[in-house]
C-alpha positions as CSV (number, residue, x, y, z in Angstrom):
1,M,-14.4,124.7,17.6
2,Y,-17.0,122.0,18.5
3,T,-17.6,121.1,14.9
4,R,-13.9,120.7,14.2
5,Q,-13.6,118.3,17.2
6,V,-16.5,116.2,16.0
7,L,-15.0,116.0,12.5
8,I,-11.7,114.8,13.8
9,A,-13.4,112.2,16.0
10,L,-15.4,110.9,13.1
11,L,-12.3,110.6,10.9
12,V,-10.6,108.6,13.7
13,L,-13.6,106.3,14.1
14,A,-13.7,105.8,10.4
15,G,-10.1,104.7,10.3
16,V,-9.0,107.6,8.2
17,L,-5.4,108.5,8.7
18,I,-4.1,112.0,8.1
19,P,-0.9,111.5,6.1
20,A,2.4,112.8,7.5
21,P,4.4,115.1,5.3
22,A,6.3,113.1,2.7
23,A,10.1,112.7,3.2
24,A,12.3,114.8,1.0
25,T,13.3,112.9,-2.2
26,P,17.1,112.8,-2.6
27,R,18.4,115.0,-5.3
28,V,19.7,113.3,-8.4
29,R,21.1,114.7,-11.6
30,C,21.4,112.5,-14.6
31,F,23.3,113.1,-17.8
32,P,22.2,111.4,-21.1
33,Q,25.7,112.1,-22.5
34,T,27.1,109.3,-20.4
35,N,23.9,107.6,-19.0
36,Q,25.2,108.2,-15.5
37,C,23.8,110.1,-12.5
38,I,25.1,112.0,-9.5
39,S,23.4,112.2,-6.1
40,G,24.1,112.7,-2.4
41,V,27.4,114.0,-1.1
42,F,29.0,113.6,-4.5
43,L,26.4,115.8,-6.2
44,D,26.8,118.4,-3.4
45,Y,30.5,118.6,-3.9
46,W,30.3,118.5,-7.7
47,E,27.9,121.5,-7.8
48,Q,29.7,123.5,-5.1
49,H,33.2,123.1,-6.6
50,G,32.8,123.9,-10.3
51,G,30.4,121.3,-11.8
52,L,30.8,120.4,-15.4
53,A,33.7,122.7,-16.2
54,V,35.9,121.3,-13.4
55,F,34.9,117.7,-13.2
56,G,33.1,116.8,-16.5
57,Y,30.3,114.3,-16.7
58,P,30.1,111.3,-14.4
59,I,31.3,108.2,-16.2
60,T,30.6,105.5,-13.5
61,P,28.0,105.0,-10.8
62,V,29.1,105.2,-7.2
63,I,31.6,102.4,-6.5
64,P,31.0,101.4,-2.9
65,N,34.3,99.6,-2.2
66,E,37.1,100.9,-4.4
67,T,40.7,100.4,-3.2
68,V,42.8,103.4,-3.6
69,E,46.6,102.9,-3.6
70,S,46.1,99.5,-1.9
71,I,45.3,101.2,1.4
72,W,42.1,103.3,1.6
73,V,38.8,101.6,0.8
74,G,35.6,103.5,0.4
75,P,32.9,104.9,-2.0
76,T,34.1,106.6,-5.1
77,Q,32.7,108.0,-8.3
78,W,34.6,108.7,-11.5
79,F,34.2,111.7,-13.7
80,E,35.8,112.7,-17.0
81,R,38.4,114.8,-15.2
82,D,38.5,113.5,-11.7
83,R,37.7,110.7,-9.2
84,L,35.9,111.8,-6.1
85,E,36.3,109.8,-2.9
86,D,33.9,109.9,0.1
87,H,36.1,109.9,3.2
88,G,33.2,110.2,5.7
89,A,33.9,112.7,8.4
90,Q,36.8,114.1,6.3
91,G,34.4,114.9,3.5
92,I,34.9,114.5,-0.2
93,L,38.5,114.4,-1.5
94,A,39.8,114.4,-5.1
95,G,41.9,111.4,-6.3
96,R,45.6,111.7,-7.0
97,L,45.0,111.2,-10.8
98,G,47.9,113.4,-11.9
99,A,50.4,111.0,-10.1
100,H,48.5,107.9,-11.3
101,I,48.4,108.8,-15.0
102,L,52.1,109.3,-14.9
103,E,52.5,105.9,-13.3
104,A,50.2,104.4,-15.9
105,D,52.4,106.0,-18.7
106,G,55.5,104.5,-17.1
107,R,56.9,107.9,-16.2
108,S,58.2,108.8,-12.8
109,W,57.8,112.4,-11.7
110,Y,61.0,112.0,-9.6
111,D,62.9,111.9,-12.9
112,F,61.5,115.2,-14.2
113,P,63.9,118.2,-14.2
114,Q,63.6,120.1,-10.9
115,V,64.2,123.7,-10.0
116,W,65.7,125.3,-6.9
117,S,63.9,128.6,-6.9
118,A,61.0,130.3,-8.7
119,A,61.0,133.3,-11.0
120,E,59.5,136.6,-9.8
121,G,55.7,136.4,-9.7
122,C,55.8,132.6,-9.4
123,A,55.3,130.2,-6.4
124,Y,57.9,127.6,-5.3
125,F,57.2,124.3,-3.6
126,E,60.2,122.9,-1.9
127,V,58.4,119.6,-1.2
128,T,58.5,118.6,-4.8
129,R,61.1,121.2,-6.0
130,H,58.9,122.7,-8.6
131,S,57.6,126.1,-9.4
132,L,54.2,127.4,-10.5
133,C,53.8,130.4,-12.8
134,E,51.1,132.1,-14.9
135,P,48.7,131.3,-16.3
136,F,48.5,128.1,-14.2
137,L,49.3,129.9,-10.9
138,S,46.1,132.1,-11.0
139,Y,44.0,129.1,-11.9
140,W,45.5,127.0,-9.1
141,R,44.9,129.8,-6.5
142,T,41.3,130.6,-7.5
143,N,40.1,127.1,-7.9
144,G,41.1,125.3,-4.8
145,G,44.8,125.5,-4.5
146,L,46.7,122.7,-2.6
147,E,43.5,120.9,-1.5
148,R,42.1,120.6,-5.0
149,F,45.3,120.1,-7.1
150,G,48.1,119.1,-4.7
151,Y,51.7,120.0,-5.3
152,P,53.1,120.4,-8.8
153,L,54.9,117.3,-10.0
154,S,56.6,118.9,-13.0
155,E,57.5,122.1,-14.7
156,P,55.5,123.3,-17.7
157,M,56.2,121.1,-20.7
158,T,55.0,120.6,-24.2
159,E,52.8,117.5,-24.8
160,T,50.4,116.1,-27.4
161,V,47.1,115.1,-25.9
162,E,44.8,113.4,-28.4
163,H,44.8,115.9,-31.3
164,W,46.0,118.9,-29.4
165,T,49.6,120.0,-28.7
166,G,50.4,122.6,-26.1
167,T,51.8,123.4,-22.7
168,V,50.8,121.3,-19.7
169,Q,51.8,121.0,-16.1
170,Y,51.2,118.0,-13.8
171,F,50.0,118.1,-10.3
172,E,49.3,115.4,-7.7
173,R,45.6,115.4,-8.5
174,R,45.3,117.1,-12.0
175,R,46.9,118.1,-15.2
176,M,46.5,121.7,-16.4
177,E,46.5,122.5,-20.0
178,H,47.2,126.0,-21.5
179,H,45.0,126.4,-24.6
180,R,46.5,129.4,-26.3
181,E,43.9,129.1,-29.0
182,L,41.3,130.1,-26.4
183,S,43.3,133.1,-25.0
184,G,41.0,135.9,-23.9
185,T,38.2,133.4,-22.8
186,P,37.6,131.8,-19.5
187,Y,38.8,128.5,-21.0
188,A,42.5,129.3,-21.7
189,V,43.4,126.9,-18.8
190,L,41.6,123.6,-18.9
191,L,41.9,120.5,-16.9
192,G,42.9,117.2,-18.6
193,R,40.4,114.4,-19.0
194,L,42.5,112.2,-16.6
195,G,39.5,110.3,-15.2
196,A,38.3,109.1,-18.6
197,D,41.9,108.4,-19.7
198,L,42.9,106.4,-16.6
199,L,39.6,104.5,-16.4
200,S,39.9,103.3,-19.9
201,R,43.3,101.8,-19.2
202,V,43.1,100.7,-15.5
203,P,39.8,99.4,-14.1
204,P,39.0,100.4,-10.5
205,A,40.4,97.9,-8.0
206,R,37.7,96.7,-5.6
207,C,37.7,94.6,-2.5
208,D,36.5,91.2,-3.5
209,I,36.1,89.7,0.0
210,G,34.8,91.0,3.2
211,I,36.0,91.1,6.8
212,V,35.0,88.2,9.0
213,D,31.6,88.9,10.5
214,E,32.8,89.0,14.1
215,L,35.2,91.8,13.3
216,V,33.2,94.1,11.0
217,D,32.0,96.5,13.6
218,I,35.4,96.5,15.4
219,A,37.2,97.4,12.2
220,A,34.8,100.3,11.7
221,T,35.8,101.8,15.1
222,L,39.6,101.8,14.5
223,P,41.2,105.2,14.4
224,F,43.2,104.0,11.3
225,R,40.3,102.2,9.6
226,A,40.6,104.3,6.4
227,E,44.1,102.8,5.9
228,L,43.4,99.2,6.4
229,G,43.1,98.4,2.7
230,C,41.2,95.4,1.4
231,P,40.5,92.3,3.6
232,R,42.8,89.5,2.6
233,S,43.4,86.2,4.4
234,A,41.3,85.3,7.5
235,Y,42.3,82.6,9.9
236,R,39.7,81.2,12.4
237,S,40.3,79.6,15.7
238,I,44.1,79.2,15.1
239,P,46.6,78.5,17.9
240,A,47.7,81.7,19.6
241,S,49.1,82.8,22.9
242,F,48.9,86.1,24.8
243,Q,51.0,87.7,27.6
244,R,50.2,91.0,29.2
245,M,53.3,92.9,29.9
246,E,54.2,95.7,32.3
247,F,54.0,98.3,29.5
248,G,52.4,96.4,26.6
249,Q,51.3,93.1,25.2
250,M,52.9,90.1,23.4
251,I,50.9,88.0,21.0
252,W,52.0,84.8,19.2
253,M,50.0,83.3,16.4
254,D,50.4,80.3,14.2
255,L,49.0,80.9,10.7
256,G,49.8,77.4,9.5
257,A,51.5,77.4,6.1
258,D,51.7,81.2,6.2
259,G,54.1,81.2,9.2
260,R,54.3,81.9,12.9
261,F,54.6,85.5,14.1
262,I,54.9,87.5,17.3
263,Y,53.5,91.0,17.7
264,V,54.5,93.3,20.6
265,S,53.0,96.6,21.6
266,F,55.2,98.8,23.9
267,P,55.7,102.5,24.9
268,S,57.4,104.7,22.4
269,I,60.2,107.2,23.2
270,E,59.1,109.2,20.1
271,P,57.0,112.3,21.0
272,G,53.4,112.1,19.9
273,H,53.2,108.3,19.7
274,P,52.6,106.9,23.2
275,T,52.3,103.3,21.9
276,I,53.9,101.6,19.0
277,Y,54.4,98.0,17.9
278,A,56.9,95.7,16.3
279,W,56.5,92.2,14.8
280,I,58.9,89.4,14.2
281,E,58.7,85.9,12.7
282,D,58.8,83.3,15.4
283,T,62.0,81.2,15.0
284,W,61.9,79.5,18.4
285,R,62.2,75.7,18.1
286,E,61.4,73.3,20.9
287,G,64.3,71.1,21.9
288,I,66.8,73.4,20.1
289,D,66.3,76.8,21.7
290,P,66.2,77.4,25.5
291,I,62.9,77.8,27.4
292,N,64.2,80.5,29.7
293,Y,66.1,83.5,28.4
294,F,66.2,85.4,31.7
295,A,67.3,84.6,35.2
296,P,64.4,83.7,37.5
297,S,62.7,86.8,38.9
298,T,62.8,87.4,42.6
299,R,59.4,89.1,42.3
300,S,56.3,87.0,42.5
301,D,54.3,89.4,40.4
302,I,56.7,89.4,37.4
303,Y,56.9,86.7,34.7
304,P,59.9,86.9,32.3
305,P,58.8,85.9,28.8
306,Q,59.7,82.4,27.8
307,R,60.2,80.3,24.7
308,G,59.3,82.3,21.5
309,F,58.3,85.3,23.5
310,G,61.7,85.3,25.3
311,K,63.6,84.9,22.1
312,A,61.7,87.7,20.4
313,W,62.2,90.0,23.5
314,Q,65.9,89.4,23.3
315,V,66.1,90.2,19.6
316,L,63.8,93.2,19.6
317,F,64.5,94.9,23.0
318,R,67.9,93.8,24.4
319,R,69.6,96.9,23.1
320,S,66.5,99.2,23.0
321,P,65.7,101.9,25.5
322,A,62.0,101.2,24.9
323,T,60.6,97.8,26.0
324,P,57.3,96.2,27.0
325,G,58.8,95.2,30.3
326,F,58.2,91.7,31.7
327,G,55.0,89.9,32.0
328,V,52.5,90.7,34.7
329,E,50.9,87.3,34.3
330,P,52.0,84.0,32.7
331,E,51.6,83.4,29.0
332,Q,48.0,82.4,28.2
333,P,47.3,80.1,25.2
334,A,43.9,80.7,23.5
335,P,42.3,80.2,20.1
336,A,42.3,83.4,18.0
337,T,40.7,84.7,14.8
338,V,43.1,86.8,12.7
339,Q,42.1,89.1,9.8
340,R,44.8,90.4,7.5
341,F,44.6,93.4,5.1
342,S,46.3,94.4,1.9
343,S,48.1,97.3,3.7
344,G,49.8,94.9,6.0
345,A,47.5,95.6,8.9
346,L,45.8,92.9,10.9
347,I,43.2,92.4,13.6
348,I,43.6,89.6,16.2
349,W,40.6,88.5,18.3
350,N,41.3,86.5,21.4
351,E,38.3,84.2,21.4
352,A,38.8,83.2,25.1
353,T,38.8,86.7,26.5
354,N,36.8,88.5,23.8
355,Q,39.7,91.1,23.5
356,V,40.7,92.5,20.2
357,Y,44.0,93.9,19.2
358,A,44.6,95.8,15.9
359,F,47.9,96.8,14.3
360,G,47.9,99.1,11.2
361,R,50.5,99.8,8.5
362,Q,52.2,102.5,10.6
363,R,54.2,101.5,13.8
364,S,52.0,103.9,15.7
365,D,48.8,102.3,14.5
366,V,47.9,100.3,17.6
367,A,44.4,99.7,19.1
368,Q,43.0,97.5,21.7
369,R,39.3,96.8,22.4
370,F,38.7,95.2,25.8
371,R,35.1,94.3,25.0
372,A,34.6,92.9,21.5
373,L,31.2,92.1,20.2
374,P,29.6,88.9,21.5
375,R,30.3,85.8,19.4
376,R,27.8,85.3,16.6
């Protein structure tokens, strides 16, 4: 025991450090067939859900900022038969390549013949009015079902794919192919090479600009952040005005050549959505439209909206059972920074109060942050 203590002391005095265990090296699988690699959560998902037979080889590296359907933006990786999307806490999801390949071909699945029931031994999906029968039904059930393939978008049909002609059926996320020449083997049903086909025709859409620095972290905390889409126009220190209402908020902004708008949040009468919003173009004109749209209030703590706010209130809420009420303080002019997104969402930062308001693509997508990040 004594000898060991002396040895340790000598090592310390000599400046010899005992190395800590090395950190685990991230797993990576590379494929010379396509000169691409898979790692991280994409590799985990690829291995756990069928690997090469289901997804094929990777054909791109990870794309950190792909835009999917002009709404969702995030990391993706393309494979011969699929596109995998990293949705963070939701996990990895498969892309809707079945629907996309039909769009790229100029075919609408809404125009495909529909059925109103399914034959015995088949499944029926009223959502798309299509059935699912053998041999596709067993494959669908044993390889992920609705989560992996989505709903059927067609009935079985005969198509020619490259040099092969046979029976196929389209789903939201995939195309199944019945290879009768492989009957009796595990490969009688194969998945189409939709990833390779679509990627060769339509390059991935990426966000080419970022969110203004002051709003990056705020955008990341929004409950509807996955549906913002790509950042588009940003407007810094523009004229704006804010009025806190009894049950909501009114915001006016002047985007210069892009117009003037008023956004209003207010309580919803719809169950499940306590707060919703509406927006309207500001058409109020000084010297033409009245300043006051309401009789003077007898209450000293109530401020009826005036000018553009008053006109917007009359248009949006005069006949509506849901309203934001009247103001609980006068309208407050303040400079604002506005960030727009491709989905139609926008974030508004009141630079005077450091409050942030966000409105998503759905009427119920409303968020307010009372303490924004300090100005940078």
